N, C-alpha and C positions, 0 to 999 in steps of 0.2 A: 746510787751507782750510775754513772754517766752512760748513757746511750743515744745512737745516733737514731734518728727520727726523719722520716721523710719531709722534705719542705712542704708539701701540699697538705700533709697530715699535721704539722706542726700549725700551719696557716689556718685550718679548719679548727683546730683545737683552741687555738688563740680566740677566733671569732666566736666560735660557740661558748667557749669558757666564759667569755666576757658577759653573755647573756646569762648566765647561770652562775655569775658571782665567782668563777674558778679561775686560776691561772691555767696557762696552757698545759703545764704539767699534772695539774689536778684533774683536768679535763682529759688528758689521755690516760691517767690512771682510772677514771670513770669508766671509760669506754673499755679499757682492759678489763675491768671487774665483770661488766655486762657479758663480755665476751668469753671469759672463763665461766660463769656461771651458765651461759648458753650451752658451750661445748660439754661441760662437767655434768649436765643434767641428764639423767635417764629418762626423765618424765616428759622431755621436751621432744617434739618431732622436728628435727632441723629441718628436713625436707618440707613440710608442711609450712613452717615459719617462713622459709625462703621463698616458697609459692606466693604467700601473702605479700611480703615485702616486693616480689617482682610484679605483683598485681594480677596473678593467675590464679590464686586461691581464695576462698571465703574466710575472712576473719572470724565470723561468727562459728566457723566450725572448729577453732582452736580451742584448746583447754585454756583455763584461766592464766596459769603459768606462762604458756606460749603467747598469749594476748598480751601480757606484762611485757614480754621481751619485744613483741612487734611495736607495741606503745612507745617503748624505750627508744627504739631505732627511729621511729616516725619523729619523736620528739627532739631527738639528735639532728635528723635531716630537716626538720622544720626550723630549727634554730640557727643551722647553718645557712640555709636559704634565706632566710630573714636578715642576717647579718651581712649578707652579700647584697642585699637591695638597697638602691639609692633612688627611691621612689620621688623625692625632691627634684632630682636632677632629671630625671624622666619627664615629669610633670611641667618643670621650666621649659625644657626643650621642645615640649609638644605645642607651645604656642597659644594653649587655652587656659582660662582662669580654674583654679582647683580650690578646694576646701579641705580644712583640716581642723582638729582640735588642739587648742593649746594645752599646756599643763594643767590649767585649772578647768579644764572641759569646755571652754568658750569657743563658739565657731569663728573660724579665721579664714577669711576669703582671700585667696592669693591671686595677685594679677598677672595675666597673659604677659608673654614677653613683647606682645605688641601694645600694651597698656602704658 
């Protein structure tokens, strides 16, 4: 069934989904299921989960199911943030040498822009 999706939400779903081997539509479905479970669960304190997500409450004080919800949200936030980073571009612009591992795990030293 066709549905209108906010452009920012679709972009986030596309980038996060790529990291999770999901299409944007599959990622949005995944997020919707998490939200549905979150709202439907009588055993979950929405206020406590929101407090932890806002950095205003202790994670360890949450029950197991609440912690699972928090971890799912953190995973999504981390994946979205990671997808938006272009560290190579930042390092190249910094003008200093930098190191990384190639696909085989070998150390590769990248030259500075001045080298």
